[in-house]
N, C-alpha and C positions, 0 to 999 in steps of 0.2 A: 395629154394630161391624164386621160383615163388609163392609158397603158402604164404610166408611172404609179398610179394608185393600185392597179391590179398587181404590179410587181411588189409593192410594199405589203400588200395583204398576203401575198404568197410567202413572203419571207417571215412573217410573224408566226410564232409557234404558240401553242397553248401552254399554260403553266403546268408543270409536272404534278401529278396527283400524289399526295402523301400516302404511303402504304402503311395504314394504321395497324393492320394485323401484324406486320413484321415488327413494328416498333413496340407494340404491346407484348409480343413474344419476348423481345429483348428485355423489357422491363420486368416481366414476370420471371424470366430466367435469372436476372440479377438479384431480385428479391429472394428467390429460392436459394441462390448461392450464399447470400449474406445470412439467411436463416440457418443454413447448414453450418457455416463457420461458427455462428453463435452457439448452436447446439453442441458442436465438437468442443468448443472452449468450456462450456458448462459441464460436459461429460469429463473433461480433463480435470476440472476443479473438483468434481465429486470423487473421481478416482484418487486424486491427491489426498483428499480428506479421509478416504478409506485407508490409504497407506499409513496415515498418521493417526489411525484409530486408537493406538496405544497411549496417546497423550491424555493424561488424567484431566478431570474437571479443573477449571481455573479456580484458584483460591479466591474466596470472597472476603470483603472487608470485615475485620473483627468488630465487636461491639465498641471496644475502646481502642482508638488509634493514637491518642496522644495529641500534643500540641503540634500544629503544622510548622515545619521548618521552611518549606518553600511551596508556593502554589502558583500554577501557571495554566493557561489555556492554549490550545493549538490544535494540531491535527495528528492523529495516529495514522502512520503510513504502512503498518504491517509488521509482521515478525518473521524471522528466518532462523534457520539453524545457525549456531554461533560460527562466525567467520565465513559463512556461505551466503553472501548478500543476494543471491538469486534463488536460493532454496526456500521459497515461501512456505510458511506454516499456515494452513487453512483450517485445521481442526479446531474445535472449541470456539469458533468465531474469531480466531486471531487473524484470519485473512481479510476481514472486513475493514476497509478504511473508513475513518469517521472523525468527527470532531472529538476532542478529548479534553478533560480537565484533570491535571495531575496534582496530587498533594503528596509531598514527602514528609513523613514523620519519623521518629525514632523506631516506630513499629514496622515501617516499610513504605512502599509506594502504592498509592491508591489511584487507579485509572478509571475515571468515570467517562463512559462513552454513550452519549444520547443516540438511540437507534441501534446500538450494538451492545454486546455483553460486556459489563464492567468486570474488572479483575483487580486483585490486590497481590502485590509481590512482597512477602514478608522480608524484613531487613536481612535475615540470615540467608536468604536466597539471592540477594543482590550480589552480582559478581563484578560490577564495574560499569563505567560509562565512558563514552568518547564522542568527539565531534567527527562527523563523517560527511561524505558527499552523496551517498545513495544506499537504498535498501529496497529489495523486492520490486524492481522495475521503476522506482522513483529516484531520479537523479537530480541533485541540487548543486548549488555552488559550494565551494570549500567551507566547511563548518556549518552548512545550512541545515544539518540534521543532527539531532541528539540520539545516539544509539545506546540503549541501556541493555547490558547483558545480565541475564538472570537464569536461575536454575528452576526447572519445572519437571517433576518426575525424574527420569534419568536423562533428560536432555538439557542442554544449555541453549538458550534462545537469545537472539538480538531483536529488540523491539525499537522501531524508529519513530521519532516524534519531531515535528517542526512546530515550535512555539509561535504565537502571534508576534512576540518580541524576541527574535532569534538572538539578540545580543545576550539573552539570559542563558543560552545553552551552556556556556563555559562554567557559569556559576553552578548549574545543576550537575554537570559532569564532575566538577571538583567535590561537591558535597556527597554525591553518590560514591565516588571513589574513596572518600574519607570514611564513609559509613561501612563500606565493604572491606576496608583494610587491605591486607596483602592480596586478597582475592581480586580486588578491583584493579590494582596495578598490574598484576599478572595477566588478567583478561584483556586489559587495554593494550599491553605490549604484544600479547599473542595475536590479537586482531590486526594490529598495525603490521606485524611481520608477515601475516598470512595474506594481507591485501596486495 
């Protein structure tokens, strides 16, 4: 019986010791890699803003905007160059996603963004609106995004909004196209053909 116990004791091995130095090295390396990626993305964002430095200051709400035609809350998902849904505009704070409250009047479109810069699009600068599926890295279901085309400086921009009640997107697109006249119809057709 003693021989059997000696055999069992000889077969047992001690538990492997964890190499904490190696694990800590891997963790530190991973954290440094993630920090480097974040820094590179931030530098790219700043570089894009520098390239778009010719974009003028955003128009601000006039003292008198008139009676609201439509009011809605939702999310602002960003702005791009017209017809280029991946060419994000970051200058003047237009790259910042945020909550938004939109008010459409005969004077134009007022966009109030808590935590980000508000802006106003005068009615004569509205170029149309359409329902779309994506803008600047945000992809939604068919008709899940209201894209408003407007002119700012010498650029035409597409700004994407998703309302809390997305069923209202079509009503907004129709009203903005009506306000922008032929410009709205042309812009909407141009964007559909370019997509």
